[in-house]
PDB file with SEQRES, HELIX, SHEET and CRYST1 records, atoms N, CA, C and O in Angstrom:
SEQRES   1 A   89  MET PHE GLU ARG MET GLN TYR GLY HIS GLU SER ILE ALA          
SEQRES   2 A   89  GLN SER ARG TRP VAL ALA THR HIS GLY THR ILE ARG TYR          
SEQRES   3 A   89  LEU GLY GLU TRP HIS THR HIS PRO GLU ASP ASP PRO TYR          
SEQRES   4 A   89  PRO SER GLY LEU ASP ILE SER GLU TRP ASP ARG LEU ALA          
SEQRES   5 A   89  GLY ASN ARG LYS ASP ASN ARG PRO GLN LEU ALA VAL ILE          
SEQRES   6 A   89  VAL GLY ARG LYS SER LEU TYR VAL GLU LEU VAL PRO ASN          
SEQRES   7 A   89  MET GLU PRO ASN ILE VAL LEU THR PRO ILE ASP                  
HELIX    1 AA1 HIS A    9  ALA A   19  1                                  11    
HELIX    2 AA2 GLY A   42  GLY A   53  1                                  12    
SHEET    1 AA1 4 GLY A  28  THR A  32  0                                        
SHEET    2 AA1 4 GLN A  61  VAL A  66  1                                        
SHEET    3 AA1 4 LEU A  71  VAL A  76 -1                                        
SHEET    4 AA1 4 ILE A  83  LEU A  85 -1                                        
CRYST1    1.000    1.000    1.000  90.00  90.00  90.00 P 1           1          
ATOM      1  N   MET A   1     144.251-157.452-154.449  1.00  0.00           N  
ATOM      2  CA  MET A   1     144.915-156.921-153.273  1.00  0.00           C  
ATOM      3  C   MET A   1     145.603-158.066-152.533  1.00  0.00           C  
ATOM      4  O   MET A   1     145.068-159.171-152.438  1.00  0.00           O  
ATOM      5  N   PHE A   2     146.771-157.791-152.021  1.00  0.00           N  
ATOM      6  CA  PHE A   2     147.527-158.772-151.233  1.00  0.00           C  
ATOM      7  C   PHE A   2     147.751-158.194-149.847  1.00  0.00           C  
ATOM      8  O   PHE A   2     148.106-157.025-149.701  1.00  0.00           O  
ATOM      9  N   GLU A   3     147.543-159.007-148.849  1.00  0.00           N  
ATOM     10  CA  GLU A   3     147.834-158.595-147.482  1.00  0.00           C  
ATOM     11  C   GLU A   3     148.851-159.559-146.902  1.00  0.00           C  
ATOM     12  O   GLU A   3     148.609-160.763-146.817  1.00  0.00           O  
ATOM     13  N   ARG A   4     149.980-159.020-146.509  1.00  0.00           N  
ATOM     14  CA  ARG A   4     151.025-159.841-145.890  1.00  0.00           C  
ATOM     15  C   ARG A   4     150.507-160.291-144.522  1.00  0.00           C  
ATOM     16  O   ARG A   4     150.154-159.472-143.674  1.00  0.00           O  
ATOM     17  N   MET A   5     150.472-161.575-144.335  1.00  0.00           N  
ATOM     18  CA  MET A   5     149.998-162.097-143.064  1.00  0.00           C  
ATOM     19  C   MET A   5     151.119-161.986-142.029  1.00  0.00           C  
ATOM     20  O   MET A   5     152.301-162.093-142.356  1.00  0.00           O  
ATOM     21  N   GLN A   6     150.729-161.775-140.802  1.00  0.00           N  
ATOM     22  CA  GLN A   6     151.688-161.519-139.739  1.00  0.00           C  
ATOM     23  C   GLN A   6     152.567-162.730-139.432  1.00  0.00           C  
ATOM     24  O   GLN A   6     153.730-162.575-139.061  1.00  0.00           O  
ATOM     25  N   TYR A   7     152.015-163.931-139.584  1.00  0.00           N  
ATOM     26  CA  TYR A   7     152.734-165.123-139.158  1.00  0.00           C  
ATOM     27  C   TYR A   7     153.060-166.031-140.345  1.00  0.00           C  
ATOM     28  O   TYR A   7     152.303-166.104-141.312  1.00  0.00           O  
ATOM     29  N   GLY A   8     154.178-166.706-140.254  1.00  0.00           N  
ATOM     30  CA  GLY A   8     154.485-167.754-141.212  1.00  0.00           C  
ATOM     31  C   GLY A   8     155.584-167.437-142.201  1.00  0.00           C  
ATOM     32  O   GLY A   8     156.506-168.237-142.359  1.00  0.00           O  
ATOM     33  N   HIS A   9     155.521-166.306-142.870  1.00  0.00           N  
ATOM     34  CA  HIS A   9     156.487-166.009-143.931  1.00  0.00           C  
ATOM     35  C   HIS A   9     157.924-165.953-143.410  1.00  0.00           C  
ATOM     36  O   HIS A   9     158.825-166.558-143.991  1.00  0.00           O  
ATOM     37  N   GLU A  10     158.125-165.240-142.334  1.00  0.00           N  
ATOM     38  CA  GLU A  10     159.484-165.094-141.813  1.00  0.00           C  
ATOM     39  C   GLU A  10     160.033-166.422-141.306  1.00  0.00           C  
ATOM     40  O   GLU A  10     161.211-166.718-141.508  1.00  0.00           O  
ATOM     41  N   SER A  11     159.207-167.219-140.657  1.00  0.00           N  
ATOM     42  CA  SER A  11     159.696-168.500-140.134  1.00  0.00           C  
ATOM     43  C   SER A  11     160.043-169.462-141.267  1.00  0.00           C  
ATOM     44  O   SER A  11     161.003-170.224-141.150  1.00  0.00           O  
ATOM     45  N   ILE A  12     159.286-169.442-142.354  1.00  0.00           N  
ATOM     46  CA  ILE A  12     159.613-170.286-143.512  1.00  0.00           C  
ATOM     47  C   ILE A  12     160.948-169.861-144.118  1.00  0.00           C  
ATOM     48  O   ILE A  12     161.800-170.702-144.406  1.00  0.00           O  
ATOM     49  N   ALA A  13     161.125-168.555-144.310  1.00  0.00           N  
ATOM     50  CA  ALA A  13     162.386-168.051-144.871  1.00  0.00           C  
ATOM     51  C   ALA A  13     163.558-168.403-143.958  1.00  0.00           C  
ATOM     52  O   ALA A  13     164.616-168.818-144.431  1.00  0.00           O  
ATOM     53  N   GLN A  14     163.370-168.240-142.668  1.00  0.00           N  
ATOM     54  CA  GLN A  14     164.437-168.546-141.706  1.00  0.00           C  
ATOM     55  C   GLN A  14     164.790-170.031-141.730  1.00  0.00           C  
ATOM     56  O   GLN A  14     165.969-170.384-141.690  1.00  0.00           O  
ATOM     57  N   SER A  15     163.796-170.894-141.796  1.00  0.00           N  
ATOM     58  CA  SER A  15     164.081-172.336-141.799  1.00  0.00           C  
ATOM     59  C   SER A  15     164.813-172.746-143.074  1.00  0.00           C  
ATOM     60  O   SER A  15     165.694-173.604-143.029  1.00  0.00           O  
ATOM     61  N   ARG A  16     164.457-172.141-144.217  1.00  0.00           N  
ATOM     62  CA  ARG A  16     165.162-172.442-145.472  1.00  0.00           C  
ATOM     63  C   ARG A  16     166.618-171.979-145.399  1.00  0.00           C  
ATOM     64  O   ARG A  16     167.525-172.670-145.863  1.00  0.00           O  
ATOM     65  N   TRP A  17     166.825-170.805-144.810  1.00  0.00           N  
ATOM     66  CA  TRP A  17     168.178-170.261-144.683  1.00  0.00           C  
ATOM     67  C   TRP A  17     169.034-171.175-143.804  1.00  0.00           C  
ATOM     68  O   TRP A  17     170.178-171.474-144.147  1.00  0.00           O  
ATOM     69  N   VAL A  18     168.487-171.615-142.681  1.00  0.00           N  
ATOM     70  CA  VAL A  18     169.226-172.494-141.767  1.00  0.00           C  
ATOM     71  C   VAL A  18     169.498-173.842-142.432  1.00  0.00           C  
ATOM     72  O   VAL A  18     170.619-174.348-142.373  1.00  0.00           O  
ATOM     73  N   ALA A  19     168.483-174.420-143.059  1.00  0.00           N  
ATOM     74  CA  ALA A  19     168.626-175.748-143.664  1.00  0.00           C  
ATOM     75  C   ALA A  19     169.656-175.779-144.789  1.00  0.00           C  
ATOM     76  O   ALA A  19     170.276-176.814-145.035  1.00  0.00           O  
ATOM     77  N   THR A  20     169.842-174.649-145.475  1.00  0.00           N  
ATOM     78  CA  THR A  20     170.780-174.607-146.605  1.00  0.00           C  
ATOM     79  C   THR A  20     172.094-173.910-146.253  1.00  0.00           C  
ATOM     80  O   THR A  20     172.891-173.592-147.136  1.00  0.00           O  
ATOM     81  N   HIS A  21     172.314-173.677-144.965  1.00  0.00           N  
ATOM     82  CA  HIS A  21     173.536-173.006-144.500  1.00  0.00           C  
ATOM     83  C   HIS A  21     173.731-171.657-145.186  1.00  0.00           C  
ATOM     84  O   HIS A  21     174.853-171.271-145.512  1.00  0.00           O  
ATOM     85  N   GLY A  22     172.638-170.956-145.399  1.00  0.00           N  
ATOM     86  CA  GLY A  22     172.709-169.602-145.948  1.00  0.00           C  
ATOM     87  C   GLY A  22     172.732-169.498-147.457  1.00  0.00           C  
ATOM     88  O   GLY A  22     172.851-168.393-147.987  1.00  0.00           O  
ATOM     89  N   THR A  23     172.621-170.618-148.176  1.00  0.00           N  
ATOM     90  CA  THR A  23     172.646-170.516-149.640  1.00  0.00           C  
ATOM     91  C   THR A  23     171.293-170.103-150.211  1.00  0.00           C  
ATOM     92  O   THR A  23     171.229-169.553-151.310  1.00  0.00           O  
ATOM     93  N   ILE A  24     170.218-170.359-149.481  1.00  0.00           N  
ATOM     94  CA  ILE A  24     168.906-169.842-149.866  1.00  0.00           C  
ATOM     95  C   ILE A  24     168.568-168.737-148.882  1.00  0.00           C  
ATOM     96  O   ILE A  24     168.572-168.951-147.670  1.00  0.00           O  
ATOM     97  N   ARG A  25     168.274-167.545-149.411  1.00  0.00           N  
ATOM     98  CA  ARG A  25     168.003-166.415-148.533  1.00  0.00           C  
ATOM     99  C   ARG A  25     166.933-165.510-149.115  1.00  0.00           C  
ATOM    100  O   ARG A  25     166.640-165.549-150.310  1.00  0.00           O  
ATOM    101  N   TYR A  26     166.370-164.715-148.264  1.00  0.00           N  
ATOM    102  CA  TYR A  26     165.355-163.740-148.650  1.00  0.00           C  
ATOM    103  C   TYR A  26     166.035-162.584-149.374  1.00  0.00           C  
ATOM    104  O   TYR A  26     166.953-161.966-148.835  1.00  0.00           O  
ATOM    105  N   LEU A  27     165.585-162.290-150.596  1.00  0.00           N  
ATOM    106  CA  LEU A  27     166.173-161.200-151.364  1.00  0.00           C  
ATOM    107  C   LEU A  27     165.331-159.937-151.336  1.00  0.00           C  
ATOM    108  O   LEU A  27     165.869-158.831-151.384  1.00  0.00           O  
ATOM    109  N   GLY A  28     164.013-160.089-151.259  1.00  0.00           N  
ATOM    110  CA  GLY A  28     163.171-158.909-151.268  1.00  0.00           C  
ATOM    111  C   GLY A  28     161.740-159.229-151.622  1.00  0.00           C  
ATOM    112  O   GLY A  28     161.268-160.351-151.440  1.00  0.00           O  
ATOM    113  N   GLU A  29     161.059-158.222-152.130  1.00  0.00           N  
ATOM    114  CA  GLU A  29     159.631-158.283-152.396  1.00  0.00           C  
ATOM    115  C   GLU A  29     159.345-158.064-153.871  1.00  0.00           C  
ATOM    116  O   GLU A  29     160.077-157.347-154.554  1.00  0.00           O  
ATOM    117  N   TRP A  30     158.280-158.682-154.358  1.00  0.00           N  
ATOM    118  CA  TRP A  30     157.822-158.398-155.717  1.00  0.00           C  
ATOM    119  C   TRP A  30     156.300-158.460-155.735  1.00  0.00           C  
ATOM    120  O   TRP A  30     155.672-159.143-154.926  1.00  0.00           O  
ATOM    121  N   HIS A  31     155.735-157.731-156.676  1.00  0.00           N  
ATOM    122  CA  HIS A  31     154.293-157.790-156.910  1.00  0.00           C  
ATOM    123  C   HIS A  31     154.019-157.212-158.292  1.00  0.00           C  
ATOM    124  O   HIS A  31     154.940-156.754-158.968  1.00  0.00           O  
ATOM    125  N   THR A  32     152.780-157.229-158.708  1.00  0.00           N  
ATOM    126  CA  THR A  32     152.420-156.725-160.033  1.00  0.00           C  
ATOM    127  C   THR A  32     151.615-155.442-159.912  1.00  0.00           C  
ATOM    128  O   THR A  32     150.973-155.181-158.895  1.00  0.00           O  
ATOM    129  N   HIS A  33     151.665-154.644-160.980  1.00  0.00           N  
ATOM    130  CA  HIS A  33     150.804-153.472-161.142  1.00  0.00           C  
ATOM    131  C   HIS A  33     150.118-153.594-162.502  1.00  0.00           C  
ATOM    132  O   HIS A  33     150.759-154.006-163.469  1.00  0.00           O  
ATOM    133  N   PRO A  34     148.852-153.254-162.601  1.00  0.00           N  
ATOM    134  CA  PRO A  34     148.136-153.358-163.879  1.00  0.00           C  
ATOM    135  C   PRO A  34     148.397-152.155-164.778  1.00  0.00           C  
ATOM    136  O   PRO A  34     147.466-151.449-165.166  1.00  0.00           O  
ATOM    137  N   GLU A  35     149.654-151.926-165.103  1.00  0.00           N  
ATOM    138  CA  GLU A  35     150.037-150.814-165.980  1.00  0.00           C  
ATOM    139  C   GLU A  35     151.213-151.268-166.837  1.00  0.00           C  
ATOM    140  O   GLU A  35     151.939-152.189-166.464  1.00  0.00           O  
ATOM    141  N   ASP A  36     151.400-150.624-167.981  1.00  0.00           N  
ATOM    142  CA  ASP A  36     152.485-151.028-168.874  1.00  0.00           C  
ATOM    143  C   ASP A  36     153.846-150.859-168.218  1.00  0.00           C  
ATOM    144  O   ASP A  36     154.627-151.807-168.141  1.00  0.00           O  
ATOM    145  N   ASP A  37     154.123-149.660-167.750  1.00  0.00           N  
ATOM    146  CA  ASP A  37     155.410-149.340-167.135  1.00  0.00           C  
ATOM    147  C   ASP A  37     155.165-148.988-165.671  1.00  0.00           C  
ATOM    148  O   ASP A  37     154.816-147.848-165.361  1.00  0.00           O  
ATOM    149  N   PRO A  38     155.340-149.941-164.780  1.00  0.00           N  
ATOM    150  CA  PRO A  38     154.954-149.736-163.381  1.00  0.00           C  
ATOM    151  C   PRO A  38     155.854-148.744-162.651  1.00  0.00           C  
ATOM    152  O   PRO A  38     157.025-148.567-162.984  1.00  0.00           O  
ATOM    153  N   TYR A  39     155.270-148.115-161.661  1.00  0.00           N  
ATOM    154  CA  TYR A  39     155.982-147.182-160.788  1.00  0.00           C  
ATOM    155  C   TYR A  39     155.449-147.400-159.378  1.00  0.00           C  
ATOM    156  O   TYR A  39     154.247-147.593-159.199  1.00  0.00           O  
ATOM    157  N   PRO A  40     156.325-147.372-158.372  1.00  0.00           N  
ATOM    158  CA  PRO A  40     155.875-147.674-157.013  1.00  0.00           C  
ATOM    159  C   PRO A  40     154.964-146.593-156.446  1.00  0.00           C  
ATOM    160  O   PRO A  40     155.156-145.401-156.687  1.00  0.00           O  
ATOM    161  N   SER A  41     153.977-147.038-155.693  1.00  0.00           N  
ATOM    162  CA  SER A  41     153.097-146.118-154.975  1.00  0.00           C  
ATOM    163  C   SER A  41     153.799-145.675-153.691  1.00  0.00           C  
ATOM    164  O   SER A  41     154.847-146.211-153.329  1.00  0.00           O  
ATOM    165  N   GLY A  42     153.223-144.712-153.022  1.00  0.00           N  
ATOM    166  CA  GLY A  42     153.752-144.289-151.732  1.00  0.00           C  
ATOM    167  C   GLY A  42     153.745-145.428-150.728  1.00  0.00           C  
ATOM    168  O   GLY A  42     154.661-145.558-149.917  1.00  0.00           O  
ATOM    169  N   LEU A  43     152.702-146.256-150.785  1.00  0.00           N  
ATOM    170  CA  LEU A  43     152.617-147.420-149.902  1.00  0.00           C  
ATOM    171  C   LEU A  43     153.726-148.423-150.212  1.00  0.00           C  
ATOM    172  O   LEU A  43     154.329-148.982-149.296  1.00  0.00           O  
ATOM    173  N   ASP A  44     153.999-148.655-151.503  1.00  0.00           N  
ATOM    174  CA  ASP A  44     155.101-149.544-151.888  1.00  0.00           C  
ATOM    175  C   ASP A  44     156.409-149.062-151.268  1.00  0.00           C  
ATOM    176  O   ASP A  44     157.123-149.838-150.633  1.00  0.00           O  
ATOM    177  N   ILE A  45     156.717-147.791-151.451  1.00  0.00           N  
ATOM    178  CA  ILE A  45     157.985-147.226-150.981  1.00  0.00           C  
ATOM    179  C   ILE A  45     158.098-147.302-149.462  1.00  0.00           C  
ATOM    180  O   ILE A  45     159.141-147.689-148.936  1.00  0.00           O  
ATOM    181  N   SER A  46     157.036-146.937-148.760  1.00  0.00           N  
ATOM    182  CA  SER A  46     157.113-146.976-147.296  1.00  0.00           C  
ATOM    183  C   SER A  46     157.257-148.415-146.786  1.00  0.00           C  
ATOM    184  O   SER A  46     157.965-148.662-145.810  1.00  0.00           O  
ATOM    185  N   GLU A  47     156.586-149.360-147.446  1.00  0.00           N  
ATOM    186  CA  GLU A  47     156.701-150.770-147.046  1.00  0.00           C  
ATOM    187  C   GLU A  47     158.111-151.290-147.324  1.00  0.00           C  
ATOM    188  O   GLU A  47     158.682-151.991-146.488  1.00  0.00           O  
ATOM    189  N   TRP A  48     158.672-150.963-148.469  1.00  0.00           N  
ATOM    190  CA  TRP A  48     160.042-151.392-148.781  1.00  0.00           C  
ATOM    191  C   TRP A  48     161.036-150.832-147.762  1.00  0.00           C  
ATOM    192  O   TRP A  48     161.908-151.550-147.275  1.00  0.00           O  
ATOM    193  N   ASP A  49     160.895-149.551-147.447  1.00  0.00           N  
ATOM    194  CA  ASP A  49     161.807-148.946-146.468  1.00  0.00           C  
ATOM    195  C   ASP A  49     161.666-149.605-145.103  1.00  0.00           C  
ATOM    196  O   ASP A  49     162.662-149.838-144.419  1.00  0.00           O  
ATOM    197  N   ARG A  50     160.431-149.906-144.702  1.00  0.00           N  
ATOM    198  CA  ARG A  50     160.197-150.554-143.411  1.00  0.00           C  
ATOM    199  C   ARG A  50     160.832-151.942-143.382  1.00  0.00           C  
ATOM    200  O   ARG A  50     161.500-152.303-142.413  1.00  0.00           O  
ATOM    201  N   LEU A  51     160.624-152.720-144.444  1.00  0.00           N  
ATOM    202  CA  LEU A  51     161.180-154.072-144.504  1.00  0.00           C  
ATOM    203  C   LEU A  51     162.703-154.051-144.545  1.00  0.00           C  
ATOM    204  O   LEU A  51     163.350-154.871-143.894  1.00  0.00           O  
ATOM    205  N   ALA A  52     163.281-153.124-145.300  1.00  0.00           N  
ATOM    206  CA  ALA A  52     164.743-153.018-145.366  1.00  0.00           C  
ATOM    207  C   ALA A  52     165.315-152.642-143.998  1.00  0.00           C  
ATOM    208  O   ALA A  52     166.370-153.140-143.605  1.00  0.00           O  
ATOM    209  N   GLY A  53     164.627-151.778-143.287  1.00  0.00           N  
ATOM    210  CA  GLY A  53     165.079-151.371-141.958  1.00  0.00           C  
ATOM    211  C   GLY A  53     165.015-152.492-140.941  1.00  0.00           C  
ATOM    212  O   GLY A  53     165.732-152.463-139.941  1.00  0.00           O  
ATOM    213  N   ASN A  54     164.165-153.482-141.183  1.00  0.00           N  
ATOM    214  CA  ASN A  54     164.023-154.611-140.255  1.00  0.00           C  
ATOM    215  C   ASN A  54     164.975-155.764-140.546  1.00  0.00           C  
ATOM    216  O   ASN A  54     165.024-156.729-139.784  1.00  0.00           O  
ATOM    217  N   ARG A  55     165.735-155.677-141.640  1.00  0.00           N  
ATOM    218  CA  ARG A  55     166.642-156.783-141.969  1.00  0.00           C  
ATOM    219  C   ARG A  55     167.739-156.903-140.933  1.00  0.00           C  
ATOM    220  O   ARG A  55     168.391-155.918-140.586  1.00  0.00           O  
ATOM    221  N   LYS A  56     167.939-158.104-140.445  1.00  0.00           N  
ATOM    222  CA  LYS A  56     168.955-158.333-139.418  1.00  0.00           C  
ATOM    223  C   LYS A  56     170.365-158.395-139.998  1.00  0.00           C  
ATOM    224  O   LYS A  56     171.340-158.157-139.286  1.00  0.00           O  
ATOM    225  N   ASP A  57     170.477-158.717-141.299  1.00  0.00           N  
ATOM    226  CA  ASP A  57     171.803-158.826-141.918  1.00  0.00           C  
ATOM    227  C   ASP A  57     172.277-157.503-142.529  1.00  0.00           C  
ATOM    228  O   ASP A  57     173.390-157.431-143.049  1.00  0.00           O  
ATOM    229  N   ASN A  58     171.453-156.469-142.473  1.00  0.00           N  
ATOM    230  CA  ASN A  58     171.768-155.133-143.006  1.00  0.00           C  
ATOM    231  C   ASN A  58     172.075-155.121-144.498  1.00  0.00           C  
ATOM    232  O   ASN A  58     172.651-154.158-145.003  1.00  0.00           O  
ATOM    233  N   ARG A  59     171.701-156.170-145.202  1.00  0.00           N  
ATOM    234  CA  ARG A  59     171.880-156.180-146.658  1.00  0.00           C  
ATOM    235  C   ARG A  59     170.725-155.426-147.304  1.00  0.00           C  
ATOM    236  O   ARG A  59     169.633-155.365-146.740  1.00  0.00           O  
ATOM    237  N   PRO A  60     170.956-154.848-148.487  1.00  0.00           N  
ATOM    238  CA  PRO A  60     169.850-154.183-149.172  1.00  0.00           C  
ATOM    239  C   PRO A  60     168.784-155.185-149.602  1.00  0.00           C  
ATOM    240  O   PRO A  60     169.064-156.366-149.803  1.00  0.00           O  
ATOM    241  N   GLN A  61     167.588-154.699-149.735  1.00  0.00           N  
ATOM    242  CA  GLN A  61     166.464-155.517-150.189  1.00  0.00           C  
ATOM    243  C   GLN A  61     166.202-155.212-151.653  1.00  0.00           C  
ATOM    244  O   GLN A  61     166.339-154.069-152.088  1.00  0.00           O  
ATOM    245  N   LEU A  62     165.832-156.216-152.401  1.00  0.00           N  
ATOM    246  CA  LEU A  62     165.446-156.045-153.788  1.00  0.00           C  
ATOM    247  C   LEU A  62     163.935-155.860-153.852  1.00  0.00           C  
ATOM    248  O   LEU A  62     163.189-156.638-153.258  1.00  0.00           O  
ATOM    249  N   ALA A  63     163.486-154.848-154.558  1.00  0.00           N  
ATOM    250  CA  ALA A  63     162.055-154.572-154.699  1.00  0.00           C  
ATOM    251  C   ALA A  63     161.723-154.554-156.189  1.00  0.00           C  
ATOM    252  O   ALA A  63     162.334-153.809-156.956  1.00  0.00           O  
ATOM    253  N   VAL A  64     160.760-155.372-156.596  1.00  0.00           N  
ATOM    254  CA  VAL A  64     160.420-155.519-158.013  1.00  0.00           C  
ATOM    255  C   VAL A  64     158.918-155.358-158.195  1.00  0.00           C  
ATOM    256  O   VAL A  64     158.121-155.936-157.455  1.00  0.00           O  
ATOM    257  N   ILE A  65     158.544-154.558-159.200  1.00  0.00           N  
ATOM    258  CA  ILE A  65     157.147-154.466-159.624  1.00  0.00           C  
ATOM    259  C   ILE A  65     157.094-154.920-161.075  1.00  0.00           C  
ATOM    260  O   ILE A  65     157.815-154.399-161.925  1.00  0.00           O  
ATOM    261  N   VAL A  66     156.241-155.889-161.349  1.00  0.00           N  
ATOM    262  CA  VAL A  66     156.076-156.425-162.699  1.00  0.00           C  
ATOM    263  C   VAL A  66     154.883-155.736-163.339  1.00  0.00           C  
ATOM    264  O   VAL A  66     153.761-155.816-162.839  1.00  0.00           O  
ATOM    265  N   GLY A  67     155.139-155.055-164.456  1.00  0.00           N  
ATOM    266  CA  GLY A  67     154.069-154.424-165.216  1.00  0.00           C  
ATOM    267  C   GLY A  67     153.741-155.257-166.446  1.00  0.00           C  
ATOM    268  O   GLY A  67     154.286-156.345-166.637  1.00  0.00           O  
ATOM    269  N   ARG A  68     152.838-154.732-167.284  1.00  0.00           N  
ATOM    270  CA  ARG A  68     152.457-155.467-168.492  1.00  0.00           C  
ATOM    271  C   ARG A  68     153.570-155.494-169.532  1.00  0.00           C  
ATOM    272  O   ARG A  68     153.686-156.458-170.288  1.00  0.00           O  
ATOM    273  N   LYS A  69     154.397-154.436-169.577  1.00  0.00           N  
ATOM    274  CA  LYS A  69     155.457-154.381-170.596  1.00  0.00           C  
ATOM    275  C   LYS A  69     156.858-154.278-170.010  1.00  0.00           C  
ATOM    276  O   LYS A  69     157.833-154.578-170.700  1.00  0.00           O  
ATOM    277  N   SER A  70     156.980-153.868-168.778  1.00  0.00           N  
ATOM    278  CA  SER A  70     158.318-153.682-168.211  1.00  0.00           C  
ATOM    279  C   SER A  70     158.318-153.967-166.717  1.00  0.00           C  
ATOM    280  O   SER A  70     157.281-154.224-166.107  1.00  0.00           O  
ATOM    281  N   LEU A  71     159.503-153.915-166.158  1.00  0.00           N  
ATOM    282  CA  LEU A  71     159.712-154.108-164.727  1.00  0.00           C  
ATOM    283  C   LEU A  71     160.188-152.803-164.105  1.00  0.00           C  
ATOM    284  O   LEU A  71     160.829-151.984-164.765  1.00  0.00           O  
ATOM    285  N   TYR A  72     159.873-152.624-162.850  1.00  0.00           N  
ATOM    286  CA  TYR A  72     160.486-151.575-162.044  1.00  0.00           C  
ATOM    287  C   TYR A  72     161.287-152.309-160.979  1.00  0.00           C  
ATOM    288  O   TYR A  72     160.741-153.129-160.241  1.00  0.00           O  
ATOM    289  N   VAL A  73     162.596-152.013-160.897  1.00  0.00           N  
ATOM    290  CA  VAL A  73     163.468-152.721-159.955  1.00  0.00           C  
ATOM    291  C   VAL A  73     164.243-151.691-159.147  1.00  0.00           C  
ATOM    292  O   VAL A  73     164.839-150.761-159.691  1.00  0.00           O  
ATOM    293  N   GLU A  74     164.217-151.879-157.849  1.00  0.00           N  
ATOM    294  CA  GLU A  74     164.896-150.937-156.955  1.00  0.00           C  
ATOM    295  C   GLU A  74     165.644-151.704-155.882  1.00  0.00           C  
ATOM    296  O   GLU A  74     165.143-152.694-155.348  1.00  0.00           O  
ATOM    297  N   LEU A  75     166.849-151.240-155.570  1.00  0.00           N  
ATOM    298  CA  LEU A  75     167.636-151.777-154.475  1.00  0.00           C  
ATOM    299  C   LEU A  75     167.395-150.863-153.276  1.00  0.00           C  
ATOM    300  O   LEU A  75     167.611-149.654-153.363  1.00  0.00           O  
ATOM    301  N   VAL A  76     166.952-151.430-152.169  1.00  0.00           N  
ATOM    302  CA  VAL A  76     166.554-150.636-151.006  1.00  0.00           C  
ATOM    303  C   VAL A  76     167.499-150.942-149.842  1.00  0.00           C  
ATOM    304  O   VAL A  76     167.277-151.891-149.089  1.00  0.00           O  
ATOM    305  N   PRO A  77     168.560-150.130-149.698  1.00  0.00           N  
ATOM    306  CA  PRO A  77     169.457-150.344-148.567  1.00  0.00           C  
ATOM    307  C   PRO A  77     168.861-149.762-147.281  1.00  0.00           C  
ATOM    308  O   PRO A  77     167.967-148.916-147.328  1.00  0.00           O  
ATOM    309  N   ASN A  78     169.351-150.210-146.168  1.00  0.00           N  
ATOM    310  CA  ASN A  78     168.932-149.687-144.878  1.00  0.00           C  
ATOM    311  C   ASN A  78     169.684-148.385-144.608  1.00  0.00           C  
ATOM    312  O   ASN A  78     170.915-148.367-144.611  1.00  0.00           O  
ATOM    313  N   MET A  79     168.956-147.311-144.377  1.00  0.00           N  
ATOM    314  CA  MET A  79     169.528-146.011-143.989  1.00  0.00           C  
ATOM    315  C   MET A  79     170.358-145.336-145.084  1.00  0.00           C  
ATOM    316  O   MET A  79     171.186-144.480-144.772  1.00  0.00           O  
ATOM    317  N   GLU A  80     170.167-145.688-146.332  1.00  0.00           N  
ATOM    318  CA  GLU A  80     170.849-145.037-147.453  1.00  0.00           C  
ATOM    319  C   GLU A  80     169.820-144.784-148.541  1.00  0.00           C  
ATOM    320  O   GLU A  80     168.744-145.382-148.522  1.00  0.00           O  
ATOM    321  N   PRO A  81     170.132-143.907-149.490  1.00  0.00           N  
ATOM    322  CA  PRO A  81     169.174-143.667-150.581  1.00  0.00           C  
ATOM    323  C   PRO A  81     168.942-144.939-151.409  1.00  0.00           C  
ATOM    324  O   PRO A  81     169.860-145.730-151.626  1.00  0.00           O  
ATOM    325  N   ASN A  82     167.718-145.113-151.857  1.00  0.00           N  
ATOM    326  CA  ASN A  82     167.381-146.247-152.713  1.00  0.00           C  
ATOM    327  C   ASN A  82     168.001-146.067-154.090  1.00  0.00           C  
ATOM    328  O   ASN A  82     168.240-144.941-154.526  1.00  0.00           O  
ATOM    329  N   ILE A  83     168.262-147.180-154.774  1.00  0.00           N  
ATOM    330  CA  ILE A  83     168.900-147.149-156.092  1.00  0.00           C  
ATOM    331  C   ILE A  83     167.955-147.821-157.093  1.00  0.00           C  
ATOM    332  O   ILE A  83     167.658-149.009-156.971  1.00  0.00           O  
ATOM    333  N   VAL A  84     167.486-147.055-158.079  1.00  0.00           N  
ATOM    334  CA  VAL A  84     166.641-147.614-159.122  1.00  0.00           C  
ATOM    335  C   VAL A  84     167.546-148.261-160.166  1.00  0.00           C  
ATOM    336  O   VAL A  84     168.468-147.624-160.676  1.00  0.00           O  
ATOM    337  N   LEU A  85     167.283-149.519-160.481  1.00  0.00           N  
ATOM    338  CA  LEU A  85     168.075-150.260-161.454  1.00  0.00           C  
ATOM    339  C   LEU A  85     167.340-150.240-162.798  1.00  0.00           C  
ATOM    340  O   LEU A  85     166.159-150.579-162.870  1.00  0.00           O  
ATOM    341  N   THR A  86     168.036-149.846-163.844  1.00  0.00           N  
ATOM    342  CA  THR A  86     167.433-149.764-165.172  1.00  0.00           C  
ATOM    343  C   THR A  86     168.170-150.672-166.140  1.00  0.00           C  
ATOM    344  O   THR A  86     169.384-150.842-166.027  1.00  0.00           O  
ATOM    345  N   PRO A  87     167.453-151.256-167.089  1.00  0.00           N  
ATOM    346  CA  PRO A  87     168.123-152.139-168.056  1.00  0.00           C  
ATOM    347  C   PRO A  87     169.007-151.349-169.006  1.00  0.00           C  
ATOM    348  O   PRO A  87     168.754-150.180-169.298  1.00  0.00           O  
ATOM    349  N   ILE A  88     170.042-152.012-169.475  1.00  0.00           N  
ATOM    350  CA  ILE A  88     170.956-151.412-170.462  1.00  0.00           C  
ATOM    351  C   ILE A  88     170.476-151.853-171.830  1.00  0.00           C  
ATOM    352  O   ILE A  88     170.305-153.044-172.089  1.00  0.00           O  
ATOM    353  N   ASP A  89     170.262-150.883-172.700  1.00  0.00           N  
ATOM    354  CA  ASP A  89     169.795-151.206-174.074  1.00  0.00           C  
ATOM    355  C   ASP A  89     170.931-151.697-174.935  1.00  0.00           C  
ATOM    356  O   ASP A  89     170.726-152.011-176.108  1.00  0.00           O  
TER     357      ASP A  89                                                      
END                                                                             
C-alpha cells in the first residue's frame, strides 16, 4: 500500500520545474497492480480525476498502472472525458 504524504512532493516538483525553466515537469501518476493486465480501481479513477482537477496548468495528467504482463495508460484531462491509450500491434 502507498499513501501519498501531504507535504513534500509538490514542493520538490515545483522546485525542479523552476530550476529547469519548465523543461522538467510533473506528468502524472504511476503505480503497480499485482495482476497480468491491470485495470484501474474506483479509487484510482477518483484520485486521478482529483489530481487532474488540481493542476494549475490545465494540462492533462498521465496515469499509468504497471501490471505483470501489460500496462494500463490513461490521459486524464481536466473537465473532459478520460482517454485510454492502447498500444498499436
